[in-house]
N, C-alpha and C positions, 0 to 999 in steps of 0.2 A: 258630624254629618258629611262634611265634604270628603272626609277620608274614605268613608264607605262608599260614597257615590264615586269617587275615583278608582277604587278597587273594582267596582261593578262595570266601570267603563273600559277596563283594560284587560289584556291577557298575561302581560308581564307584571310581576310585582316588584322586581329589583329596582327599576326606576322610581317607583312609588315610594319604596322603602327609603332610597337616598334622598328623594326630592323633599320628604318630610322633614329632613334636617334643616331646611331653610327656616324653620321656627326658631332656631337658635340665633342666627344673625338678625332675624326680624325682631326677636325679644330684645336683643342688646341695642339695636337701633331704637326702638320704641322706649326702652328704659331711659335712653340718653335723651329723648324728647320729653317724656313725662316725668320721669323721676330724677333728671339731671345727673344721671351717673355718667362719669366721664369715659370717653373712648379715646385711646391713645392712637398714634399713628400706626403702630403695629396692628392693633385690633382692626383699624380701618383697612389695612392690607389683607388681612386674613378673612374679613367679611366680604370683601371684593373678590378674593380667590374662591371662597365658597360658592358665590353666584356664578363665578366663571366656570366652575366644575359642573353646576347644575345646567348652564347653558350648553356645555359640551356634551352632556348626557341628552339634552333635547334634540341634538342633531343626529342621534342615533336613529337609522330609518325605521326600526321597529317601533320607537318612541314616537316619531313623527306621524306614524299611521294612527295613533291613539292620543293625539295632542290633547283632546279634551279631557282625559284623564290626568295629564300632566298639569293642565291649568287648574283643575279642581284640587290636586294635591297642594299646588302653590297657594291657592286660597286657604286651605286647611292650615298650612304652615303659619301663614299671616295671622289668622285668628287665634291659633294656638299660642303663638308667641305673644299676641296681644293680652291673652287671658293670663298668661304667666306673669306678665308685667303688672296688671291690675291686681294680681293676688298680693302684690307688696303693699298696695293700699289698704288691704283688710287683713294684715298680718297679725293684728291684735285679737282677731275673732278666732274661736276654737276651730281647729281643722275639721272636726267632725261636723260641726254646723255648716261650715263653708262647703264641704263636699256634699253634704245631705241637700242642702238648698240648691247647689248647681245641678245636682241629679234630678230634683223635683221639677226645676224650671226646664231643664233639658227634655224631660219626659212630657211635659205639657206641650212644649213646642213641637216635638216629634209626633206627637198624637195628632195635632192639628195638621201638620204637613202631610202626615200618612193619609188622613181622611180626605185631604184637598187633592193630592196627586195619585194616590192608590185606590181611594174609595173604601167602602165596607171594611172597616178595621177587624171586625170579629172573623170575617172569612180569611182575611189575610193571615191572622194569628193561627187559624186552623190548619193553614197550608204549611206552617213551619215544621220542618222534621226535626228528629232528635239531635241530628249534628248541628242544625241551626240553633236549638236551644242551648245546646252545650257551648257554642261559641258566644251566644249573648250572656250566659252565666259567667264565661272567663272574662269577657270584656267588661261586664258590670262589676264583678266581685274582686277580680285580680287587678285589672288595669285601672278602672275608675276608683274603687274604694281603696284598695291597698296602695296602688301606685300613686294617684293623686294626693292622697293624704300625706304620703311621705314627702312628696314634692312640696306641698303647702307648708308642711312643718319646717322644711329646710328654709324656706322664705322668711321665717320668723328671725332667723339668725344671720343669714348671708344674702348678699345682693344678687339680683338676677343674673349678671354677668358671670357669676361664679358658680351658680346652680345649674343653669341651662346647658353649658357645654358638656356635662356628663351625659346629657341626652344623646351624645354622639355615639354611645355604645349600642344605640337602637339598631342602627343599619348593620353593624357587625353581626349581631344575633339574628337580625331580620334576613339577611342574605344567606347566612348558614342554613336557617330553617327552610328557606324557599327552595335551596338545593336539595335538602334532605327529604322534605315534604312533597314538593312538587316536581323535583328533578329539573329545575330551572337553571340554566347556565347563562350568566349575564354575557353580553357582548364585550368585545375589548373596548369599545368607546364607553360603555356603561362602567366598566371596571375601572378604566383610567379616570373618568370624570368622578367616580366615586371615591378613589384614592385622594383626588385633590379636595374634595368636600369633607370627607372624614378627617384627612390630615389638617386642613385649614381649621375646622371646629375644634379639634384637639388643641391645636396651638392657641386657638382663642382662649381656652380654659388656662393655658399655661402663661399667658400675657396678662400683666397687670397694668 
């Protein structure tokens, strides 16, 4: 929910794509707190540098104009990281059941929120165009069903700190797609901060 709210609040997608990567250091920090997974000094350095890169991106004048979107994506990153950590607590459950239950609960919560903040759900659904339905189908079938099921399956065998860093591939594909689809060229500050974030998260995966 926070991710889509952040997208609706901004005109530039590149900072949102990079900011979402905070879910990885958030997940590692939370896993240390709840799952007692150890964090070495090197990991602490890379976690700090990843946040430093995000702070640098936040000083981009274009991002400062849309700070609400940045704050929303930070909230999304925290809750996504939290969800990945708690997935380790239910690793013995079948991934199909986990994903189905998560989708059902999410559906109920969003229906309630939609009724409260947007009103008349039926009318809102009627206003959705073909492109919107295709986006919903892609998000539901490819991202949620296929992507999350594979993620939950990996948590059965590997710790959070080993799985989450592969999520760092997300901004690479995201930035490429925003360039080709929307013609969006990131600013120098965003590129430099993004390099710091992506490099830090990649090295987190390499560090034991």
